[in-house]
Structure formats: structure tokens, C-alpha cells
C-alpha positions in Angstrom: 8.9 22.4 24.5 7.7 18.9 24.0 9.7 15.7 23.6 9.3 13.9 20.3 10.7 10.5 19.5 12.9 10.1 16.5 12.9 6.6 15.1 15.7 5.8 12.5 15.3 3.2 9.8 17.5 0.9 11.9 15.1 1.3 14.9 12.1 0.4 12.7 13.7 -2.5 10.8 12.4 -5.8 12.2 10.4 -4.1 15.0 7.1 -5.6 13.8 6.0 -8.7 12.0 4.1 -8.5 8.7 1.0 -9.8 10.6 1.3 -6.9 13.1 1.5 -4.4 10.2 -1.6 -6.0 8.7 -3.6 -5.8 12.0 -2.7 -2.1 12.4 -3.5 -1.2 8.8 -6.8 -3.1 8.9 -7.8 -1.1 12.0 -6.9 2.1 10.1 -9.1 1.3 7.2 -11.9 0.3 9.5 -11.7 3.8 10.9 -11.7 5.3 7.4 -14.9 3.4 6.7 -16.5 5.0 9.7 -15.5 8.5 8.6 -11.9 9.1 9.6 -10.4 11.9 7.4 -7.8 11.0 4.7 -6.8 12.7 1.5 -4.9 11.3 -1.5 -1.3 12.4 -2.3 -0.3 15.8 -3.5 2.3 15.0 -6.2 4.7 17.7 -7.4 6.8 16.6 -10.4 10.1 18.2 -11.3 11.4 18.1 -14.9 15.1 18.9 -14.4 16.4 17.0 -12.6 13.5 14.6 -12.9 11.9 13.9 -9.6 8.7 13.5 -7.5 8.0 15.3 -4.2 4.8 14.1 -2.6 2.8 13.9 0.6 -0.4 12.5 2.0 -2.0 12.4 5.4 -4.8 10.9 7.6 -6.4 11.2 11.0 -7.1 8.0 12.9 -9.1 9.0 16.0 -9.4 5.5 17.5 -5.7 4.9 17.1 -5.1 8.3 18.7 -2.8 9.4 16.0 -2.6 11.5 12.8 0.2 11.8 10.3 1.4 10.7 6.9 4.2 10.7 4.5 6.4 13.3 2.9 9.0 12.0 0.5 11.2 12.7 -2.4 12.2 10.3 -5.2 14.6 10.9 -8.1 16.1 14.3 -8.5 19.9 14.6 -8.7 20.8 11.9 -6.3 18.4 9.4 -8.0 17.2 8.0 -4.6 14.2 8.3 -2.3 13.7 9.6 1.3 10.6 8.9 3.3 9.7 10.9 6.4 6.7 10.3 8.6 5.6 12.9 11.2 3.2 11.4 13.8 1.0 13.5 16.0 -1.4 12.9 18.9 -4.9 13.0 17.5 -6.3 14.5 20.7 -3.8 17.0 21.9 -2.2 17.7 18.5 1.3 17.4 20.0 4.0 15.7 17.9 4.7 12.2 19.0 7.4 10.9 16.7 9.4 11.5 13.5 10.0 8.3 11.7 12.5 7.5 9.0 10.0 5.5 6.8 12.4 3.7 4.5 12.3 0.4 6.4 8.6 0.4 7.0 7.6 1.3 3.5 7.3 -2.1 1.9 5.6 -3.5 5.0 3.0 -0.8 5.5 2.2 -0.8 1.7 2.2 -4.6 1.7 -0.2 -4.5 4.7 -2.7 -2.4 2.7 -2.6 -4.9 -0.1 -3.1 -7.8 2.4 -6.1 -6.0 3.9 -7.5 -5.8 0.4 -6.8 -9.5 -0.1 -8.4 -10.4 3.2 -11.5 -8.4 2.5 -12.0 -9.3 -1.2 -10.2 -12.5 -2.2 -11.8 -15.9 -1.7 -11.2 -17.4 1.7 -9.6 -20.5 0.1 -7.2 -18.5 -2.2 -3.9 -20.2 -2.1 -2.2 -19.6 -5.5 -0.6 -16.2 -6.0 0.9 -14.4 -9.0 3.3 -11.6 -8.3 4.3 -9.3 -11.2 7.3 -7.4 -10.0 10.4 -8.4 -8.0 11.4 -5.4 -6.0 11.0 -4.4 -2.4 7.4 -3.6 -2.8 6.7 -7.0 -4.3 8.4 -8.6 -1.3 6.4 -6.5 1.1 3.1 -7.5 -0.6 3.8 -11.1 -0.7 5.0 -11.4 2.9 1.9 -9.5 4.1 -0.5 -11.6 2.0 1.1 -14.7 3.5 -0.2 -13.4 6.9 -3.9 -13.5 5.7 -4.0 -16.6 3.4 -2.5 -20.0 3.5 -0.3 -19.8 0.4 0.6 -23.0 -1.4 2.0 -21.8 -4.7 3.5 -18.4 -5.8 4.5 -17.6 -9.4 6.6 -14.5 -9.9 7.4 -12.7 -13.1 9.5 -9.7 -13.9 11.2 -8.9 -17.2 14.8 -9.5 -15.9 15.4 -13.2 -15.4 18.0 -12.8 -12.7 15.7 -10.6 -10.7 12.7 -12.8 -10.7 14.8 -15.9 -9.9 16.5 -14.1 -7.0 13.1 -13.0 -5.7 11.7 -16.6 -6.0 14.7 -18.0 -4.1 14.5 -15.5 -1.3 10.7 -15.7 -0.9 10.8 -19.5 -1.0 12.9 -19.4 2.1 10.4 -17.1 3.9 7.1 -18.9 3.0 5.8 -22.3 3.7 4.4 -22.6 0.1 6.6 -22.9 -3.0 7.8 -19.9 -4.9 8.9 -20.2 -8.5 9.9 -17.8 -11.3 8.2 -18.0 -14.6 9.0 -16.6 -18.0 5.9 -14.5 -18.7 3.1 -12.6 -17.0 0.7 -15.0 -18.7 2.3 -18.0 -17.1 2.1 -16.3 -13.7 -1.5 -15.1 -14.0 -3.2 -18.3 -15.4 -4.7 -20.3 -12.6 -3.8 -17.7 -9.9 -6.4 -17.0 -7.1 -4.7 -13.7 -6.3 -2.7 -11.5 -8.7 -0.4 -8.7 -7.3 1.1 -6.1 -9.5 4.0 -4.2 -7.9 5.6 -2.5 -10.9 6.5 0.9 -12.2 5.0 0.1 -15.6 3.3 2.6 -17.8 1.3 0.0 -19.7 -0.8 -2.9 -18.6 1.3 -5.8 -17.3 -1.1 -8.7 -18.1 -4.1 -9.6 -20.2 -7.3 -9.4 -18.3 -8.9 -12.1 -20.4 -6.5 -14.6 -18.6 -8.1 -14.0 -15.2 -10.1 -17.0 -14.0 -13.5 -16.3 -12.4 -13.1 -15.6 -8.7 -9.6 -14.0 -9.0 -8.7 -11.1 -6.9 -6.2 -8.5 -8.2 -4.2 -6.0 -6.0 -2.7 -3.3 -8.1 -0.3 -1.1 -6.1 2.2 0.4 -8.6 -0.2 2.8 -10.2 -0.5 6.4 -8.9 -0.1 8.5 -12.0 -2.9 9.5 -14.4 -0.9 8.3 -17.4 0.4 5.0 -16.0 -1.6 1.8 -15.7 -0.8 -1.7 -14.6 -4.3 -3.0 -15.5 -6.0 -3.1 -18.9 -9.5 -2.1 -19.7 -10.7 -5.8 -19.6 -9.5 -6.3 -16.1 -11.1 -3.1 -14.9 -14.4 -3.8 -16.6 -14.6 -7.4 -15.4 -14.0 -6.5 -11.8 -15.8 -5.3 -8.7 -13.5 -2.4 -8.3 -12.5 -1.2 -4.8 -10.1 1.7 -4.2 -8.3 3.0 -1.2 -9.7 6.5 -1.6 -12.4 7.6 -4.0 -10.8 11.0 -4.6 -7.9 9.1 -6.4 -10.3 7.9 -9.2 -10.1 11.3 -11.0 -6.6 12.2 -9.8 -4.0 9.4 -10.2 -5.8 6.0 -10.6 -4.3 5.6 -14.0 -6.0 2.2 -14.9 -9.4 3.4 -13.9 -9.0 6.8 -15.6 -7.9 5.0 -18.8 -10.8 2.7 -18.8 -13.3 5.6 -18.3 -11.6 7.5 -21.1 -11.8 4.6 -23.5 -15.5 4.0 -22.6 -14.8 0.5 -21.2 -16.5 1.6 -18.0 -18.6 4.4 -16.7 -17.3 7.0 -14.2 -19.4 5.3 -11.5 -17.9 1.8 -12.0 -16.1 1.9 -8.7 -17.9 -0.2 -6.1 -16.5 1.1 -2.8 -13.5 2.3 -0.8 -11.7 -0.4 1.0 -12.5 1.2 4.3 -16.3 0.8 3.6 -15.8 -3.0 3.1 -13.6 -3.4 6.1 -16.0 -1.5 8.3 -19.0 -3.5 7.1 -20.6 -0.5 5.5 -20.5 -2.2 2.1 -20.4 -5.8 1.0 -17.2 -6.7 -1.0 -17.1 -10.1 -2.7 -20.6 -11.7 -3.1 -19.7 -15.0 -4.7 -16.8 -17.3 -5.6 -17.0 -16.4 -9.3 -16.6 -12.7 -8.9 -13.4 -10.9 -10.0 -12.3 -8.2 -7.6 -9.7 -5.5 -7.8 -8.1 -3.4 -5.0 -6.5 -0.2 -6.4 -3.9 0.6 -3.8 -2.1 3.9 -4.7 -0.8 4.8 -1.3 -2.5 6.8 1.4 -1.9 8.2 4.8 -4.1 5.6 6.3 -1.6 2.7 6.2 1.3 5.1 6.9 -0.2 6.6 10.0 -1.5 3.2 11.3 1.9 1.6 10.8 3.8 4.5 12.3 1.6 4.6 15.4 2.0 0.9 15.9 5.8 1.2 15.5 5.9 4.1 17.9 4.2 2.1 20.7 6.5 -0.8 20.1 9.6 1.4 20.1 8.6 3.0 23.4 8.1 -0.4 24.9 11.6 -1.4 23.7 13.2 1.9 24.7 14.3 2.6 21.1 14.8 6.0 19.4 16.2 9.4 20.3 14.3 12.2 22.0 14.0 15.5 20.1 12.7 18.8 21.6 10.1 20.7 19.5 8.7 24.1 20.4 5.0 24.9 20.2 3.9 27.9 18.2 2.8 29.6 21.5 6.4 29.8 22.5 8.3 29.9 19.2 6.2 32.6 17.6 6.1 34.9 20.5 9.6 34.3 22.0 8.1 33.3 25.3 9.6 30.5 27.3 
């Protein structure tokens, strides 16, 4: 038997700052750039009741942990549950089981912020956010940890939602946050554009992007859904979290290849390659860059490992006992 720590969503909530999530996730992507194993999600879609059951994983040797997500979304209850098992990367023993609901927007936001830090101009200060849900909040709070934000424009189709988002985020950030009435109004003049939607069609016109803009697209992980149009993809130095996603669920990229707007080799690099210094990201202030962030075990494992260490230090969580196969399969004690 071995003791494994269970961390509830309440244990995890507020345990780490956005900056701590960013630091942990940046380190995870550095390891990926140096060869750490990671695979994109396996997505199983159910028709009736409609739902998604998915998982993905990564091994981070320098962090000393491996793990990932397994979650369901939709189905009869119309909700989502996120579970993260975390293992010791040396011994293979289970370290923790984390209820991932509270950490989800922060670890995903941290991946977006690592992309901004690696690819956006150092002086980027004006941000457009398309979307006003939990993921948009996580993205914006994480980006605020890597850039000095002065102005944020937010757009989502429902006026009350975007105004509530702007009011809430304006209290969190030093810069000003305001709701606008269209995606065009948000994007024009922005240094960084963040798409955090569940849209099936592009959410802004790529011709509106100023030279030097960085785009983080984090709501696209389905082959038939796309937040970015062909123009954005074709204009950009395109960086993805995992190359294997490009032919699997990177909908904007797949759509642009299918239309002939780009060739299949248009992708510049994985984010880990840029973070590790294996590949140059942005080369000048006029370059448009994109980070296609569809969700990986890299940020999930990195964040869960960081939370595990902080929880141990704070004496949080409950101990569970798990049996190794050498005992459970043979009946030996």
C-alpha cells in the first residue's frame, strides 16, 4: 500500500497565484522542448446524451512528476468533472489525485501566458479578450503576470456577460478593462488578442490585426471548429502546443490547410521548442504570431505538481491508500 494525497477543489482554490502557475507551466514547456513525452488528447464523443469524455498526459522528468487530465463534459447532467492523477516520475508511485475544477482556468491561462511571454512583443500592453467565461478570466489574469497591461477590451455576444466580466477584471488588474460592442472594436489596436470561446466559426477578421500582434487561441480543439480565420493563420508565425494536434483537432489550422490558404508545413514550432531556446519565436516587432493552445498534459501535470508541493507544505488534503499491482493482483500483503 502507498499513501496518496487527495486534493479537493476547495483545497486547490487560492493555493497558488497566477504567477506561480505561469512559472510552473513555463518550466513544463521547457522540458517538453528538451524532449519530455506528451501526447494530445484522446477525445471520445457521445451522441445521446451528447457529451465528451477525454484524457491527455505528459511526463515531466525534471519536475519529477507525470500525469494529466481525465474529464467528462456534457452528458445527462450537462456539467463537467476534471480529475488529475499525479505520479512520481522516478518511482512510478501515485502521489496525488486532484479535483481539477478550481485549477482548470489557471493552468490553461498559464499556458496562454507562457505563449504570450515567448511570442508577444515585450512592450505589449493592450489586450483584446474574446469570450467572458472562466477560461477568459484565467487567460487574462495569467497574461497580467507576464506583461504590464494598460488597456483591456472584452467582447462576447451577450452584453451583460461582457460587462460583468469587465467590471470584475477591472478590480483585479491595474490596467483598465472595458466591454465593447463588437469583436472588431476589441481587436483593432490590440497588441495581444485572446480567444477563449466555444465558437465553431472564426470570431474576428484577420485583416484587422495590426503588424506585431500576438494571438492566443485556446478554445479550439475540434477538427470542425475554428476561432481563427484563414487570413489570421496565413499571416502568422504559427506555434502550437503539440505538433500532433495539427492533423487531429487544431481546427483553425486544419481548415486553412484544407482551403489552400497555407501548406501543411506552415507551423513554425511547438511552444516548448521556443521556451527551451531550440527555436526562435518572434524575430521582429512587425511579425504576427499565433499560439494554438488546445490543452495538453504539460500544463496540467506542471500545475498539479506545483499544487501538490504547496498542499503538502500547508498540510492540506486527505490521505488515500492505493495498492500496487504486486499486491492487488496476487493477493499478497
